[in-house]
C-alpha beads as a LAMMPS data file, in Angstrom:
LAMMPS data file: protein, C-alpha beads

283 atoms
282 bonds

1 atom types
1 bond types

-500.0 500.0 xlo xhi
-500.0 500.0 ylo yhi
-500.0 500.0 zlo zhi

Masses

1 110.0

Atoms # bond

1 1 1 -321.202 -135.623 -113.471
2 1 1 -322.286 -134.312 -116.896
3 1 1 -323.757 -130.890 -117.630
4 1 1 -326.865 -131.637 -119.727
5 1 1 -328.329 -128.124 -119.556
6 1 1 -327.800 -127.445 -123.262
7 1 1 -329.434 -130.745 -124.220
8 1 1 -332.443 -130.058 -121.989
9 1 1 -332.820 -126.595 -123.459
10 1 1 -332.685 -128.031 -126.984
11 1 1 -335.312 -130.640 -126.117
12 1 1 -337.572 -127.978 -124.597
13 1 1 -337.151 -125.758 -127.656
14 1 1 -338.015 -128.715 -129.896
15 1 1 -341.170 -129.461 -127.893
16 1 1 -342.244 -125.837 -128.083
17 1 1 -341.584 -125.777 -131.821
18 1 1 -343.600 -128.959 -132.362
19 1 1 -346.460 -127.603 -130.269
20 1 1 -346.531 -124.386 -132.281
21 1 1 -346.549 -126.375 -135.523
22 1 1 -349.437 -128.546 -134.317
23 1 1 -351.390 -125.463 -133.280
24 1 1 -350.858 -123.730 -136.625
25 1 1 -351.598 -126.950 -138.490
26 1 1 -354.915 -127.596 -136.715
27 1 1 -356.220 -124.031 -136.615
28 1 1 -355.125 -122.805 -140.030
29 1 1 -357.886 -121.229 -142.098
30 1 1 -356.723 -123.123 -145.178
31 1 1 -356.381 -126.832 -145.761
32 1 1 -353.235 -128.437 -144.344
33 1 1 -352.149 -132.051 -144.826
34 1 1 -349.237 -134.309 -143.944
35 1 1 -348.585 -137.047 -146.502
36 1 1 -346.109 -139.922 -146.478
37 1 1 -343.564 -140.291 -149.311
38 1 1 -345.791 -143.123 -150.610
39 1 1 -348.747 -140.752 -150.872
40 1 1 -350.824 -141.821 -147.851
41 1 1 -352.462 -139.250 -145.591
42 1 1 -350.832 -139.030 -142.168
43 1 1 -352.830 -136.047 -140.960
44 1 1 -355.311 -133.405 -142.123
45 1 1 -356.694 -130.321 -140.424
46 1 1 -360.337 -129.315 -140.078
47 1 1 -360.356 -127.008 -143.082
48 1 1 -359.124 -129.721 -145.451
49 1 1 -361.609 -132.238 -144.069
50 1 1 -364.421 -129.755 -144.662
51 1 1 -363.232 -129.224 -148.245
52 1 1 -363.734 -132.887 -149.102
53 1 1 -366.373 -134.012 -146.591
54 1 1 -364.194 -136.668 -144.919
55 1 1 -363.129 -137.022 -141.303
56 1 1 -359.422 -137.153 -140.564
57 1 1 -359.765 -140.845 -139.665
58 1 1 -361.341 -141.564 -143.064
59 1 1 -358.575 -139.692 -144.863
60 1 1 -355.907 -141.735 -143.072
61 1 1 -357.295 -144.742 -144.951
62 1 1 -356.885 -143.023 -148.297
63 1 1 -354.124 -141.862 -150.607
64 1 1 -353.686 -138.548 -152.407
65 1 1 -354.320 -140.368 -155.680
66 1 1 -357.658 -141.730 -154.475
67 1 1 -359.087 -138.246 -153.817
68 1 1 -357.638 -136.704 -157.001
69 1 1 -359.511 -136.661 -160.303
70 1 1 -357.950 -139.297 -162.540
71 1 1 -357.146 -136.858 -165.351
72 1 1 -355.183 -134.593 -162.969
73 1 1 -353.219 -137.274 -161.119
74 1 1 -350.354 -137.895 -163.620
75 1 1 -349.239 -134.243 -163.607
76 1 1 -349.545 -133.931 -159.822
77 1 1 -347.717 -137.225 -159.301
78 1 1 -344.817 -135.923 -161.383
79 1 1 -344.565 -132.845 -159.118
80 1 1 -344.321 -135.102 -156.053
81 1 1 -341.717 -137.299 -157.726
82 1 1 -339.629 -134.242 -158.557
83 1 1 -339.525 -133.351 -154.869
84 1 1 -338.515 -136.890 -153.915
85 1 1 -335.783 -136.802 -156.554
86 1 1 -334.139 -133.786 -154.964
87 1 1 -336.536 -130.869 -154.865
88 1 1 -337.767 -129.076 -151.788
89 1 1 -341.138 -127.484 -152.611
90 1 1 -343.559 -126.319 -155.275
91 1 1 -346.138 -123.520 -155.298
92 1 1 -349.809 -123.444 -156.258
93 1 1 -350.478 -126.440 -158.435
94 1 1 -354.079 -126.508 -159.716
95 1 1 -355.869 -129.834 -159.531
96 1 1 -359.358 -131.212 -159.066
97 1 1 -360.263 -133.345 -156.069
98 1 1 -363.235 -135.604 -155.456
99 1 1 -365.569 -134.752 -152.591
100 1 1 -366.983 -137.616 -150.546
101 1 1 -370.332 -136.957 -152.252
102 1 1 -368.740 -137.357 -155.675
103 1 1 -368.762 -133.715 -156.752
104 1 1 -365.591 -132.025 -158.003
105 1 1 -363.661 -129.630 -155.762
106 1 1 -361.184 -127.285 -157.476
107 1 1 -358.010 -126.753 -155.451
108 1 1 -354.617 -125.086 -155.492
109 1 1 -351.855 -126.918 -153.644
110 1 1 -348.389 -126.062 -152.362
111 1 1 -346.101 -128.678 -150.830
112 1 1 -342.771 -128.937 -149.043
113 1 1 -340.794 -132.125 -148.510
114 1 1 -339.384 -132.598 -144.995
115 1 1 -336.159 -134.599 -144.842
116 1 1 -334.177 -136.060 -141.982
117 1 1 -330.712 -134.784 -141.075
118 1 1 -329.351 -137.570 -143.299
119 1 1 -331.454 -136.321 -146.248
120 1 1 -334.041 -139.106 -146.180
121 1 1 -337.570 -138.082 -147.242
122 1 1 -339.859 -138.233 -144.216
123 1 1 -343.165 -136.595 -145.240
124 1 1 -344.801 -133.888 -147.307
125 1 1 -346.461 -130.878 -145.690
126 1 1 -349.120 -129.494 -148.007
127 1 1 -351.204 -126.337 -148.066
128 1 1 -354.474 -126.581 -150.006
129 1 1 -356.932 -123.860 -151.043
130 1 1 -360.501 -124.564 -152.144
131 1 1 -361.017 -122.336 -155.221
132 1 1 -364.272 -123.945 -156.377
133 1 1 -366.337 -120.782 -155.817
134 1 1 -363.861 -118.705 -157.802
135 1 1 -363.789 -121.175 -160.697
136 1 1 -367.601 -121.345 -160.785
137 1 1 -367.853 -117.545 -160.667
138 1 1 -365.359 -117.222 -163.530
139 1 1 -367.306 -119.790 -165.551
140 1 1 -370.589 -117.981 -164.883
141 1 1 -369.011 -114.650 -165.846
142 1 1 -367.601 -116.166 -169.026
143 1 1 -371.001 -117.607 -169.951
144 1 1 -372.711 -114.280 -169.262
145 1 1 -370.138 -112.461 -171.362
146 1 1 -370.695 -114.927 -174.198
147 1 1 -374.464 -114.402 -174.043
148 1 1 -374.094 -110.616 -173.951
149 1 1 -371.778 -110.661 -176.967
150 1 1 -374.260 -112.906 -178.792
151 1 1 -377.082 -110.483 -177.933
152 1 1 -375.037 -107.559 -179.240
153 1 1 -374.283 -109.400 -182.473
154 1 1 -377.972 -110.232 -182.902
155 1 1 -378.860 -106.577 -182.362
156 1 1 -376.310 -105.459 -184.961
157 1 1 -377.653 -108.045 -187.400
158 1 1 -381.211 -106.843 -186.787
159 1 1 -380.279 -103.214 -187.413
160 1 1 -378.344 -104.253 -190.512
161 1 1 -381.411 -106.088 -191.839
162 1 1 -383.665 -103.108 -191.127
163 1 1 -381.293 -100.742 -192.916
164 1 1 -381.063 -103.049 -195.921
165 1 1 -384.561 -104.498 -196.145
166 1 1 -386.576 -101.527 -194.944
167 1 1 -384.817 -98.159 -195.043
168 1 1 -382.843 -98.900 -198.187
169 1 1 -385.889 -100.149 -200.101
170 1 1 -388.015 -97.198 -199.003
171 1 1 -385.318 -94.783 -200.132
172 1 1 -385.143 -96.596 -203.463
173 1 1 -388.924 -96.275 -203.864
174 1 1 -388.720 -92.590 -202.980
175 1 1 -386.079 -92.112 -205.672
176 1 1 -388.338 -93.866 -208.194
177 1 1 -391.241 -91.578 -207.288
178 1 1 -389.066 -88.487 -207.673
179 1 1 -387.893 -89.764 -211.047
180 1 1 -391.484 -90.248 -212.138
181 1 1 -392.290 -86.683 -211.070
182 1 1 -389.392 -85.438 -213.129
183 1 1 -390.919 -87.119 -216.162
184 1 1 -394.370 -85.707 -215.357
185 1 1 -393.899 -82.306 -213.623
186 1 1 -397.639 -81.553 -213.674
187 1 1 -398.126 -83.970 -210.721
188 1 1 -395.541 -82.293 -208.460
189 1 1 -398.036 -80.207 -206.544
190 1 1 -400.364 -83.162 -206.004
191 1 1 -397.612 -85.594 -204.942
192 1 1 -395.250 -83.288 -203.026
193 1 1 -397.104 -83.636 -199.733
194 1 1 -397.120 -87.449 -199.946
195 1 1 -393.401 -87.611 -200.777
196 1 1 -392.647 -85.210 -197.913
197 1 1 -394.576 -87.468 -195.525
198 1 1 -392.621 -90.539 -196.701
199 1 1 -389.310 -88.708 -196.268
200 1 1 -390.244 -87.686 -192.709
201 1 1 -391.189 -91.278 -191.847
202 1 1 -387.853 -92.547 -193.142
203 1 1 -386.029 -89.848 -191.159
204 1 1 -387.929 -90.796 -187.991
205 1 1 -387.107 -94.479 -188.444
206 1 1 -383.406 -93.718 -189.008
207 1 1 -383.439 -91.631 -185.833
208 1 1 -385.042 -94.538 -183.960
209 1 1 -382.306 -96.877 -185.186
210 1 1 -379.736 -94.344 -184.014
211 1 1 -381.317 -94.344 -180.560
212 1 1 -381.190 -98.122 -180.544
213 1 1 -377.468 -98.025 -181.273
214 1 1 -376.668 -95.368 -178.691
215 1 1 -379.195 -94.065 -176.226
216 1 1 -377.812 -90.861 -174.691
217 1 1 -380.663 -90.916 -172.171
218 1 1 -378.852 -93.647 -170.258
219 1 1 -376.124 -91.134 -169.495
220 1 1 -378.421 -88.221 -168.707
221 1 1 -381.240 -89.998 -166.869
222 1 1 -379.539 -93.097 -165.458
223 1 1 -379.973 -96.742 -166.434
224 1 1 -383.504 -97.378 -165.160
225 1 1 -384.997 -94.079 -166.364
226 1 1 -383.165 -94.291 -169.705
227 1 1 -384.435 -97.806 -170.395
228 1 1 -387.956 -96.778 -169.352
229 1 1 -387.796 -93.879 -171.838
230 1 1 -386.624 -96.204 -174.621
231 1 1 -389.490 -98.614 -173.865
232 1 1 -391.946 -95.729 -174.156
233 1 1 -390.515 -94.662 -177.543
234 1 1 -390.502 -98.242 -178.816
235 1 1 -394.098 -98.745 -177.690
236 1 1 -395.195 -95.621 -179.584
237 1 1 -393.441 -96.725 -182.780
238 1 1 -394.781 -100.279 -182.641
239 1 1 -398.257 -99.333 -181.368
240 1 1 -397.694 -101.494 -178.288
241 1 1 -398.225 -101.133 -174.562
242 1 1 -395.109 -101.890 -172.486
243 1 1 -395.063 -101.943 -168.689
244 1 1 -391.509 -101.338 -167.461
245 1 1 -390.734 -102.042 -163.807
246 1 1 -387.354 -101.608 -162.118
247 1 1 -386.258 -102.792 -158.672
248 1 1 -382.722 -101.377 -158.924
249 1 1 -381.492 -100.010 -155.605
250 1 1 -377.952 -99.135 -156.638
251 1 1 -376.587 -97.004 -159.459
252 1 1 -375.326 -99.230 -162.276
253 1 1 -372.288 -98.363 -164.414
254 1 1 -373.256 -97.002 -167.837
255 1 1 -371.499 -99.948 -169.565
256 1 1 -373.727 -102.407 -167.704
257 1 1 -376.775 -100.285 -168.574
258 1 1 -375.958 -100.363 -172.292
259 1 1 -375.603 -104.144 -172.166
260 1 1 -378.941 -104.535 -170.397
261 1 1 -380.547 -102.233 -172.948
262 1 1 -379.184 -104.344 -175.822
263 1 1 -380.653 -107.508 -174.305
264 1 1 -384.022 -105.803 -173.756
265 1 1 -384.042 -104.382 -177.283
266 1 1 -383.453 -107.808 -178.792
267 1 1 -386.193 -109.362 -176.668
268 1 1 -388.811 -106.697 -177.466
269 1 1 -387.961 -106.585 -181.164
270 1 1 -388.345 -110.365 -181.351
271 1 1 -391.635 -110.199 -179.448
272 1 1 -392.971 -107.470 -181.732
273 1 1 -391.825 -109.149 -184.929
274 1 1 -392.622 -112.804 -184.286
275 1 1 -395.409 -112.949 -181.711
276 1 1 -397.520 -110.001 -182.774
277 1 1 -398.356 -109.155 -179.160
278 1 1 -399.597 -105.668 -178.367
279 1 1 -398.725 -105.649 -174.679
280 1 1 -395.527 -106.639 -172.885
281 1 1 -393.726 -106.359 -169.572
282 1 1 -390.070 -105.532 -169.013
283 1 1 -387.990 -105.143 -165.908

Bonds

1 1 1 2
2 1 2 3
3 1 3 4
4 1 4 5
5 1 5 6
6 1 6 7
7 1 7 8
8 1 8 9
9 1 9 10
10 1 10 11
11 1 11 12
12 1 12 13
13 1 13 14
14 1 14 15
15 1 15 16
16 1 16 17
17 1 17 18
18 1 18 19
19 1 19 20
20 1 20 21
21 1 21 22
22 1 22 23
23 1 23 24
24 1 24 25
25 1 25 26
26 1 26 27
27 1 27 28
28 1 28 29
29 1 29 30
30 1 30 31
31 1 31 32
32 1 32 33
33 1 33 34
34 1 34 35
35 1 35 36
36 1 36 37
37 1 37 38
38 1 38 39
39 1 39 40
40 1 40 41
41 1 41 42
42 1 42 43
43 1 43 44
44 1 44 45
45 1 45 46
46 1 46 47
47 1 47 48
48 1 48 49
49 1 49 50
50 1 50 51
51 1 51 52
52 1 52 53
53 1 53 54
54 1 54 55
55 1 55 56
56 1 56 57
57 1 57 58
58 1 58 59
59 1 59 60
60 1 60 61
61 1 61 62
62 1 62 63
63 1 63 64
64 1 64 65
65 1 65 66
66 1 66 67
67 1 67 68
68 1 68 69
69 1 69 70
70 1 70 71
71 1 71 72
72 1 72 73
73 1 73 74
74 1 74 75
75 1 75 76
76 1 76 77
77 1 77 78
78 1 78 79
79 1 79 80
80 1 80 81
81 1 81 82
82 1 82 83
83 1 83 84
84 1 84 85
85 1 85 86
86 1 86 87
87 1 87 88
88 1 88 89
89 1 89 90
90 1 90 91
91 1 91 92
92 1 92 93
93 1 93 94
94 1 94 95
95 1 95 96
96 1 96 97
97 1 97 98
98 1 98 99
99 1 99 100
100 1 100 101
101 1 101 102
102 1 102 103
103 1 103 104
104 1 104 105
105 1 105 106
106 1 106 107
107 1 107 108
108 1 108 109
109 1 109 110
110 1 110 111
111 1 111 112
112 1 112 113
113 1 113 114
114 1 114 115
115 1 115 116
116 1 116 117
117 1 117 118
118 1 118 119
119 1 119 120
120 1 120 121
121 1 121 122
122 1 122 123
123 1 123 124
124 1 124 125
125 1 125 126
126 1 126 127
127 1 127 128
128 1 128 129
129 1 129 130
130 1 130 131
131 1 131 132
132 1 132 133
133 1 133 134
134 1 134 135
135 1 135 136
136 1 136 137
137 1 137 138
138 1 138 139
139 1 139 140
140 1 140 141
141 1 141 142
142 1 142 143
143 1 143 144
144 1 144 145
145 1 145 146
146 1 146 147
147 1 147 148
148 1 148 149
149 1 149 150
150 1 150 151
151 1 151 152
152 1 152 153
153 1 153 154
154 1 154 155
155 1 155 156
156 1 156 157
157 1 157 158
158 1 158 159
159 1 159 160
160 1 160 161
161 1 161 162
162 1 162 163
163 1 163 164
164 1 164 165
165 1 165 166
166 1 166 167
167 1 167 168
168 1 168 169
169 1 169 170
170 1 170 171
171 1 171 172
172 1 172 173
173 1 173 174
174 1 174 175
175 1 175 176
176 1 176 177
177 1 177 178
178 1 178 179
179 1 179 180
180 1 180 181
181 1 181 182
182 1 182 183
183 1 183 184
184 1 184 185
185 1 185 186
186 1 186 187
187 1 187 188
188 1 188 189
189 1 189 190
190 1 190 191
191 1 191 192
192 1 192 193
193 1 193 194
194 1 194 195
195 1 195 196
196 1 196 197
197 1 197 198
198 1 198 199
199 1 199 200
200 1 200 201
201 1 201 202
202 1 202 203
203 1 203 204
204 1 204 205
205 1 205 206
206 1 206 207
207 1 207 208
208 1 208 209
209 1 209 210
210 1 210 211
211 1 211 212
212 1 212 213
213 1 213 214
214 1 214 215
215 1 215 216
216 1 216 217
217 1 217 218
218 1 218 219
219 1 219 220
220 1 220 221
221 1 221 222
222 1 222 223
223 1 223 224
224 1 224 225
225 1 225 226
226 1 226 227
227 1 227 228
228 1 228 229
229 1 229 230
230 1 230 231
231 1 231 232
232 1 232 233
233 1 233 234
234 1 234 235
235 1 235 236
236 1 236 237
237 1 237 238
238 1 238 239
239 1 239 240
240 1 240 241
241 1 241 242
242 1 242 243
243 1 243 244
244 1 244 245
245 1 245 246
246 1 246 247
247 1 247 248
248 1 248 249
249 1 249 250
250 1 250 251
251 1 251 252
252 1 252 253
253 1 253 254
254 1 254 255
255 1 255 256
256 1 256 257
257 1 257 258
258 1 258 259
259 1 259 260
260 1 260 261
261 1 261 262
262 1 262 263
263 1 263 264
264 1 264 265
265 1 265 266
266 1 266 267
267 1 267 268
268 1 268 269
269 1 269 270
270 1 270 271
271 1 271 272
272 1 272 273
273 1 273 274
274 1 274 275
275 1 275 276
276 1 276 277
277 1 277 278
278 1 278 279
279 1 279 280
280 1 280 281
281 1 281 282
282 1 282 283
């Protein structure tokens, strides 16, 4: 008679361990795959199948290379070869996969190589995250930032042109008029009122440019009310009618408000300068 209690206990523990692994593998909220050393899919959970639009049966007919974008395969293949050559795992490798529909899916992958007791490579266990939404959001944010910076640069250029082409020339003309009065003092009384009016107009326009650069009303009144006030001032200066409508339900940070104001300023200045319209809508 042989006492096989220890062996039976070991077999039972192994079965329980395998069952737990299968349960975690199938129900994991992230993509999980099992891949042969040759790169063929041996298994895939529901999350991974949903990432790429394939069934598990369809994936078993494919290789990792076949669902990887061609440009990303050489680098990823080298990571797998490093594991086969003696490594054990790698963390979060970024690569693009091909969805069944043909669109690109951005992923991050981690992998561990399972070996036999003799050290022979048996299969890879991989964890895969779909980061497509994050990548698209980052790209959209980058594009928005680029457009906002471009709008700010256009606004600075516009103010620079107004200072040089308008304010500077009007000040130069005012200096010429004052010089002429110095040569002919008998006209001072007759011209003083006109020169005073021109100086006030220049002062008002400089103040308007200052408001364009930094509108304190955004801080005191809030974004929507501050922008509405600026639209009213701009309409009075340009002899326009501007209907401003806001559907904001939440309080916006002042930095966001300034950016929105810059975009609106550029749009209304362009409309006033190039289209000649006398009525506009903003919101």
